[in-house]
C-alpha positions in Angstrom: 1.7 254.7 -35.0 -1.9 254.8 -33.7 -3.6 254.2 -37.0 -1.2 251.4 -37.9 -2.0 249.7 -34.6 -5.7 250.0 -35.2 -5.4 248.6 -38.7 -3.2 245.7 -37.6 -5.5 244.9 -34.7 -8.6 245.0 -37.0 -6.9 242.7 -39.5 -5.9 240.3 -36.8 -9.4 240.1 -35.4 -10.9 239.6 -38.8 -8.4 236.9 -39.6 -9.3 235.0 -36.5 -13.1 235.2 -36.9 -13.1 234.8 -40.7 -13.3 231.0 -40.6 -16.2 231.2 -38.2 -18.0 233.6 -40.5 -17.5 231.2 -43.4 -18.9 228.3 -41.4 -21.9 230.3 -40.2 -22.8 231.3 -43.8 -22.3 227.7 -44.9 -24.6 226.5 -42.1 -27.4 228.5 -43.8 -27.2 226.3 -46.9 -30.6 225.0 -48.2 -29.3 221.7 -49.6 -28.0 218.7 -47.6 -24.4 219.4 -48.7 -22.7 222.6 -47.5 -21.8 225.1 -50.2 -20.3 228.6 -50.2 -21.8 230.9 -51.0 -25.2 229.3 -50.5 -27.7 229.6 -53.4 -30.6 229.8 -50.9 -30.6 230.5 -47.2 -32.4 228.6 -44.5 -32.2 228.1 -40.7 -33.8 224.6 -40.8 -30.5 222.9 -40.0 -30.3 224.5 -36.6 -33.3 222.6 -35.1 -32.3 219.6 -37.1 -28.9 219.5 -35.3 -30.4 219.5 -31.9 -32.5 216.4 -32.7 -29.7 214.6 -34.5 -28.8 211.3 -32.9 -25.0 211.7 -33.3 -25.1 215.2 -31.9 -27.1 214.3 -28.8 -24.9 211.2 -28.2 -21.6 213.1 -28.8 -22.6 216.1 -26.7 -23.7 213.9 -23.8 -20.4 211.9 -23.8 -18.4 215.2 -24.1 -20.2 216.8 -21.2 -19.7 213.7 -19.0 -16.0 213.4 -19.9 -15.4 217.2 -19.5 -17.3 217.3 -16.2 -15.4 214.4 -14.8 -12.1 216.0 -16.0 -13.0 219.2 -14.2 -14.0 217.5 -11.0 -10.7 215.5 -10.9 -8.6 218.5 -11.7 -9.9 220.7 -8.9 -8.4 218.8 -5.9 -5.4 217.6 -7.8 -4.4 220.9 -9.3 -5.3 223.1 -6.3 -3.5 220.9 -3.7 -0.5 220.4 -6.0 0.0 224.1 -6.7 -0.4 225.0 -3.0 1.8 222.2 -1.7 4.7 222.9 -4.1 4.8 226.6 -3.2 4.0 226.5 0.5 6.0 223.5 1.7 9.6 222.5 1.5 9.5 219.5 -0.8 12.6 217.6 -2.0 13.0 217.5 -5.7 10.5 220.3 -6.1 12.0 221.4 -9.4 11.9 217.9 -10.8 8.2 217.6 -9.8 7.4 220.9 -11.5 9.1 219.8 -14.7 7.3 216.5 -14.6 4.0 218.2 -14.2 4.7 220.2 -17.4 5.4 217.1 -19.5 1.9 217.2 -21.0 3.0 220.5 -22.7 6.0 218.8 -24.3 4.9 215.2 -25.0 2.8 215.0 -28.3 -0.9 214.2 -27.7 -0.6 211.2 -29.9 2.1 209.7 -27.7 0.0 210.4 -24.6 -3.1 209.0 -26.1 -1.3 205.8 -27.2 0.2 205.4 -23.7 -3.1 205.8 -22.0 -4.7 203.4 -24.4 -2.1 200.8 -23.4 -2.8 201.4 -19.7 -6.5 201.2 -20.2 -6.3 198.0 -22.1 -4.4 196.4 -19.2 -6.8 197.9 -16.5 -10.1 197.3 -18.4 -10.9 201.0 -18.8 -11.3 200.8 -22.6 -14.9 201.8 -23.4 -15.4 203.7 -20.1 -16.3 207.3 -20.4 -14.8 208.1 -17.1 -11.5 206.9 -18.4 -11.8 209.4 -21.2 -12.4 212.1 -18.6 -9.2 211.0 -16.7 -7.3 211.2 -20.0 -8.5 214.8 -20.5 -7.6 215.7 -17.0 -4.1 214.3 -17.4 -3.2 216.2 -20.6 -4.7 219.5 -19.5 -3.8 219.5 -15.8 -0.9 222.1 -16.2 -3.6 224.7 -17.0 -5.3 224.2 -13.7 -1.9 224.2 -11.9 -0.8 227.4 -13.6 -4.2 229.1 -12.8 -4.1 228.2 -9.1 -0.3 228.9 -8.8 -0.9 232.6 -9.8 -3.3 232.9 -6.8 -0.9 231.2 -4.4 1.8 233.6 -5.4 -0.5 236.6 -4.9 -1.7 235.4 -1.5 -0.2 237.0 1.6 1.2 234.2 3.9 0.6 236.4 6.9 -3.1 235.8 6.5 -2.5 232.1 7.3 -0.1 232.9 10.1 -2.5 235.3 11.7 -5.3 232.7 11.6 -3.1 230.0 13.2 -1.8 232.5 15.8 -5.5 233.0 16.8 -5.9 229.4 17.5 -7.1 228.0 14.2 -5.9 224.5 13.2 -4.1 224.0 9.9 -7.1 222.4 8.3 -9.4 225.2 9.5 -6.9 227.8 8.2 -6.9 226.0 4.8 -10.7 225.9 4.4 -11.5 229.3 5.9 -8.5 231.4 4.8 -6.5 229.7 2.1 -9.3 228.2 0.0 -11.3 231.4 -0.4 -8.1 233.1 -1.5 -7.5 230.4 -4.1 -11.0 230.4 -5.4 -10.5 232.8 -8.3 -7.7 230.6 -9.7 -9.8 227.4 -9.0 -12.8 228.9 -10.8 -10.9 230.1 -13.8 -8.9 226.9 -14.0 -12.1 224.8 -13.8 -13.7 226.7 -16.6 -10.6 226.4 -18.7 -10.4 222.6 -18.0 -14.0 222.1 -18.9 -13.7 224.0 -22.2 -10.4 222.2 -23.1 -12.0 218.8 -22.2 -15.0 219.6 -24.2 -12.9 220.4 -27.3 -10.1 217.8 -27.0 -9.8 215.7 -30.2 -6.5 214.0 -30.6 -6.4 212.1 -27.3 -10.1 211.4 -27.5 -9.8 209.9 -30.9 -7.4 207.3 -29.6 -9.0 206.3 -26.3 -12.7 206.4 -27.2 -14.8 203.6 -28.6 -17.8 203.8 -30.8 -20.2 203.8 -27.8 -18.4 206.6 -25.9 -17.3 208.8 -28.9 -17.2 212.4 -27.9 -18.6 215.2 -30.0 -15.3 216.3 -31.6 -14.6 212.7 -32.7 -18.1 212.3 -34.1 -17.9 215.7 -35.9 -14.6 214.5 -37.5 -16.3 211.4 -38.8 -19.1 213.5 -40.2 -16.8 215.7 -42.3 -14.5 213.0 -43.6 -16.6 212.4 -46.7 -19.3 215.1 -47.1 -19.6 218.3 -45.0 -23.3 218.7 -44.1 -24.9 221.9 -42.8 -25.6 220.0 -39.5 -21.8 219.7 -39.0 -21.4 223.4 -39.7 -24.2 224.2 -37.1 -22.4 222.1 -34.5 -19.2 224.1 -35.2 -21.1 227.3 -34.6 -22.4 225.9 -31.3 -18.9 225.2 -30.2 -17.9 228.8 -31.1 -20.8 230.1 -29.0 -19.8 227.9 -26.1 -16.3 229.4 -26.2 -17.7 233.0 -26.3 -20.1 232.1 -23.4 -17.1 230.8 -21.4 -15.1 234.0 -21.9 -18.2 236.1 -20.9 -18.7 234.0 -17.7 -15.0 234.3 -16.9 -15.2 238.0 -17.3 -18.3 238.4 -15.1 -17.2 236.0 -12.3 -13.5 236.8 -12.1 -12.6 239.5 -14.6 -10.3 239.0 -17.6 -7.8 241.5 -16.2 -7.4 239.4 -13.0 -7.2 236.2 -15.0 -4.5 237.5 -17.4 -2.3 238.8 -14.6 
């Protein structure tokens, strides 16, 4: 069965990366409209993408929204995970189910609900409102990441610290928080990447001035797919690869996948 496993694994990997290969080859098109296979090859669209107004604007908005999403998710996700597992809270199961609702409610429904709330609170057209929406729909990933560290942490470490005279707040910052840091770092990286790539909810809550890069990329390919759009897609793929590389170096994929 060894040869069958290798063939199946190779086919699966090829199947997953094949679209990216097609897009990369298409990004080398000489003309202004992408074609496959290209008649002539060029790299001129790569520098052109970095000076494109829509790319710079979309990337800036996406970085702000994803960064705000990540900053919000750290205290909310970490404290929620720790509190639900370490303290006796009434209706804990109901709260846990409620926190998993973003996994079950369609993104279109969540986006429409948030748009209604934003219209009443004046957050329509605010890039930080987009960041909050991204945090709300992706928060379970942060909670799941930190929860794994809470479950793996030995409660006797906290008990030992408090038995030596440390206050509860001191124990949290000097004992608990360092133990949760791998989950917080991996969850933060995951939240940032998910926020950077989120499309459905962003499409609903953004306006023209605060459109994120996925939304602008969608508008670019609605009519004609230009090589610049293909270049932006390649950049997104490289960002995902870089995120996995950083995760492996900082935490280790084996620890993350436990």
